[in-house]
Residue, then its C-alpha position, 0 to 999 in steps of 0.5 A: m524493537k520487540e516483535t510479538r506474534i498475535s492472533i485476532p478472531t474474526s467472523y471467518g477464523q483467525l487473523t495472525g500477525i506481528l505487533t512491534l513495540p519499542k523495546q523501552h517505553s514508559d508511556k503509551v505509544g502511537l500505533v501504525v497499522f499496516v495495510h498491504g498491497d497486492g499479493p500473498i503477503n505475510a505480516s513482515y513482507d518477508g522481512g521487508y517491513r522491518p527497516l520501517w518498523e525499526k524507524l517507527a520504534m525509534a520514533g516511539y511508535a508501535s507497528l501492527s501488521l497482519d498475515k493476509p488471509g490464507v498466508g502464515g496462520s491466517s484463515g481464509n484466502w486473500l483472493d476471495q476478498t473484495m476491497e471492502d473485505r480487506a477494510q473490514d480486516v483492518l477495522t478488526a485489527i484497529e478494534w483489537a489494538r484499542k484494547e491493548p494497554s500499551i497503545d495510545q488510542d488517540r494516535i492510531g493511524l494507517w500506513g498502506a502501499s499500492q492496492a491499499g489506496w483502495v482500502i484505506p479510504n474505506v477504513v477512514k470512512q467507517d472509523p473517523d477516529i483514525a489519527f493519520s494516513i500514510l499512503v505510498s504509491p497508491a493507484i486511483n483507478w484499477i483499470t487505468q492503472n493496469r493500462y499504465n503499468t502494462q505500457q510502462e513495463m513493455l516500454q522498459k523491456g524494449y517492446t515496440e509501439e505496435e506490440i504494446t498496442a496489440r497487448q492493450l487491445y487483447n487486454d481490452q478484450v479480457l476486460q470486457l469479459i471481466r465486466n460481463k462477469a464471464t465464467y473462467d471457462e469462457y475466458k480460457l476459450m479466448a485467452n493467450k495461453d502464455q498470459l493465462i490468469s489463474k482461476e482464483r486470480w480471475t475471481f479476484i479481478v472480477n470482484n475488484v476491477e471497478s475499484d476507484a479511490t476518487d470518491g472515497l478520498v473525501s472521507f479523510q478527516s485527519p492528516v494524509h501523507l502521500v509518498l510517490g516514487g520517481q522510478d515507479i512503473n506500476v502507477d501513474v503517480q502524476e494522476t495520483e497526485r492530481v486526484y489527491r490534491q483535488m479531493i483532499p483539503q490542502s490543510l490535511l494533505s502533504v506530499t513527498k516525491l522521491p525521484d530515485a525510489d520505485h513502487s516499493m520505495l527501493p533505492s535507485s541502486l536496487v531498482h533494476s537488480t533483483l539479485k542486488t535486492y535479494a542480497t541487500a535483504l539478506f545481508s543489509p536489510r536496513k538499506l532495503m528502503d530509500a533512506q530519505y523515505l524512512d526519514d520522511i515518514v518519521q518527519f511526517l509523524n513528528s509534524i502532526h504530533a508535535v506539542d502545540q504545533p498545528f499540522v501544516a501541509h507542504i511538500r517536503f522535498p520540492i523537486d522539478s518535474f521528473l519522469l514518473k513511472f509505476 
């Protein structure tokens, strides 16, 4: 594949990023626009996206990924954004991509992970020409997701039920302040010093805490592929699947469950080892993502754009009930 640094003008400055194209292509190619999850993420996710970019390039697709505002060369600060602001950045990137001579305008779709689950429905609502959407480990409701994540992380670390209950009660007090739009100074008066949220993060949470994807899911008018990992302790993927199936027509939705993958689609061998993850990223980056996950993305794209072959929703890897953690 061939990577090119790009810069896109916006109302608040420049958005920088990377456009990745197959090295050799004679015709126009489809495009996957990447929508990040939470955090100060650069265009390549510190190289973490490259295994997927490479797989997409081999399948004849380009990838477009931006540095979040305030990251890399992008203007602004991602912590000042709402989910609507993030959607506008994606729409700006799509508008830019439609002018690129190498891009097939009829095959521009979205890939998004985690927090992108609140951004992508907003994008497709405003741009009905989106050809497809791939959502990896998306949450439904900000508040319930946070409660689930807190519980699962504490259980994994060996905390008692009493300790988990105490933490949740504290979090509920913080949530009430957030919903009341309390000042950061008011929050600091009651906050546990070892769990103090930064002022910038506090503002970000206040602006986004009511995020819920449920109603926005009815906006999808093109194929949607949902990917869920069995080792995910950040999102309650059972809830996510239930709501997606309830709100999106069966004719548009396909679901893949990967029992050994975590929230970031890491393979099971890396899920519980930060050291192994860093070593793999450094020395064997192609092994950084679950191999079945990479193949599944390509299989989905092939299925919706096969010549004279209608899209049929199905579960690609039927699996019996398994522990779903996020």
